[in-house]
C-alpha positions, 0 to 999 in steps of 0.5 A, a space after each residue: 500500500 503506497 503512502 499518500 504524497 504531498 500534493 504538487 511535490 511529485 514525491 511518493 515518499 512524503 508521509 500523509 502527515 505533511 499533506 494536510 493544511 497544518 503540514 503544508 503550513 509547517 513546510 512553509 514555516 520551515 522554508 521561511 526559517 531557512 530563508 531567514 537563517 540564510 539572510 541572517 548569516 549574510 547580514 552577519 558576514 556583511 557586518 563583519 566587513 562593514 568598512 568594505 560595505 560602507 566604502 563601496 556603497 558610498 563610492 557607488 553613490 558618488 560614482 552614480 552622481 558624477 559619472 555623467 560628467 565623465 561621459 560628457 567629457 568623453 563625448 567632447 573628445 577627451 580620452 577616457 583616462 583623462 576624463 576619469 582623472 579630471 572628474 575624480 580629482 574634482 570630486 575629491 576637491 569638492 568633497 574635501 572643501 565641503 567637509 573642511 568648511 563644515 568642520 571649521 564653520 561649526 567646530 569653533 562656535 559649537 559651544 556657543 551654538 549649543 548654549 544658545 539652543 539650550 537657552 532658547 529651549 529654556 525660554 520656550 519652557 518658561 513661556 509655556 509655564 506662564 502662558 495663558 494655558 500653563 503646561 507642566 514641563 517637568 518631564 521635559 526639564 528632566 530630559 533637557 538636563 540630561 541632554 544638556 549635560 551631554 551636549 555641553 560636556 565637551 564629549 558630544 563631538 568626541 563621542 560622535 567621532 569615536 562612534 563614526 570611527 568604530 563604525 566605519 574606521 574613518 581613515 581606512 574607510 575613506 582611503 578605501 572609498 577613494 580607491 573604489 570610487 576611482 575604479 568605479 569611474 574608470 572601469 564601472 561599465 566593464 565591471 557591470 558588463 562582466 557581471 551581466 555576462 553570467 546571465 542570459 535572456 530575461 534575467 540579463 535584461 532585468 539585471 541590466 534594467 535594475 543597474 540602470 535604475 539604481 545608477 539613475 536614482 542614486 545619481 539624481 538623488 545626490 545631485 538634486 539633494 545637494 542643490 536643494 540643500 545649498 538653496 535651503 542654506 542660502 535662503 535661510 542663512 541670508 535672512 538670519 544674517 540680515 535679522 542679526 541672529 548670531 551664529 548665522 553661518 553655522 546655522 546655515 551649515 546645519 541647514 545644509 547638512 540637515 537637508 540630506 535627511 528628508 522631512 526631519 532634517 529641515 524641521 530640526 534645523 529650522 527649530 534650532 535656528 528659531 531657538 537661537 533667535 528666541 534667546 538672542 532677539 526675543 519671541 518676535 524675531 523667533 516667529 519671523 525665523 519660523 515663518 522664513 523656515 516654513 516658507 523655504 520648506 514650502 518652496 522646496 516641497 512645491 518648486 525645488 523638489 519637483 523641478 530638481 528631483 523630478 519623480 526620482 524617489 516616488 516614495 510615500 511620506 510614511 515610507 520615507 519616515 519608516 526608512 529614516 527610523 530604521 536607518 537611524 536605528 541601524 547606523 545613526 546619522 549616516 543611516 538616516 542619510 542613506 536610508 531613503 535613496 536605498 529604499 527608493 532603489 529597492 522599490 525600483 528594483 522590485 518593480 523591475 523583477 515583478 509583474 504582479 502589480 495591477 496597473 491602471 484603474 480598477 472597477 472595485 479598487 478604484 484609481 491606481 495609487 501609483 502614477 504611471 510616471 512613478 513606475 520604473 518602466 517609465 524612467 527607461 529611455 527609448 535606447 534602454 528599452 531597445 537594449 533590454 528587448 535585444 537582451 531578451 530576444 538574443 540567442 545564447 552565445 555559442 561556446 568559444 573553443 580554444 585552439 588546440 595543438 592540432 589546429 596549429 
């Protein structure tokens, strides 16, 4: 008498115990646990080589941002080597200048800035306690004292730098990133071509499209965010200087850095500027600063973002906030900066590899929440679509035979 088999498996030796609904659920749970174990092991390995992963990721983002300049110089009849070297050195000079400017602008006035922010917060608390609607701020006072003791103790910047050093190995990671960036700019196309040659037909086409969308998203995000951050710093820093708010330069720098953290960064930077204005010039100027920050944020959301960024991210604000929360928990400030573009890349790649999403309006579900211009397929140029089609329809290459002694 034969043992009943598990439906759909084709295996006559599977006991009937696993063929009922509970057995099938158990099998799926076992598969999920196995997948989770593999993913966990992969993450553990990546964490063990975190310096290499972070350096390669930062180099990929920078290369995606500046590689169009290399292509433009090549089209202007520059040699590939000269174009790569020029863009590479220019990128290092710009990055070095920005980092040096940020450090010198903030470091010399950090104590005064933190003291002004704390004083502004205390002034706001006094207003809340004595205002028309008194508010109990005892719990806020306790949290403020702890934060004040940490920020003003002189260990804040040192602790932050030591944390960065522990996570990325600053010097080693920076040197490794520079080397990887150079080779990404010089041989990025060759490396990607080498990777694609291991796959054929539809798989190769999807991998090629995933790579194109990744470079497009990362490059557009970095370039667009840098432009928007510079505009925010100017539009907020100049009015602060005109109003006579002290520390206008470091506040503008903080606005610039904070703009790389979507939604949250601009809010925190604006609140800090308002606190400094409150403690130095009173509530009227503080309200003016808040109005300026709100106006600049609206200008960014409704003009600069659509004009500069286009529809590069195509992420719902809730997804952005969740990505920021996860990135901050995992890797702190740098995780918050990288979380949103990486989430956008992941969403774009998912769209490339799956076709189960129902596009267009539905008689029951109603209007499609995903606009056609937000889909990954709409971001492909005509030349890219033709390339993907040729990859899908091209026959597998014939095996290359090496010459033998008899052939000679």
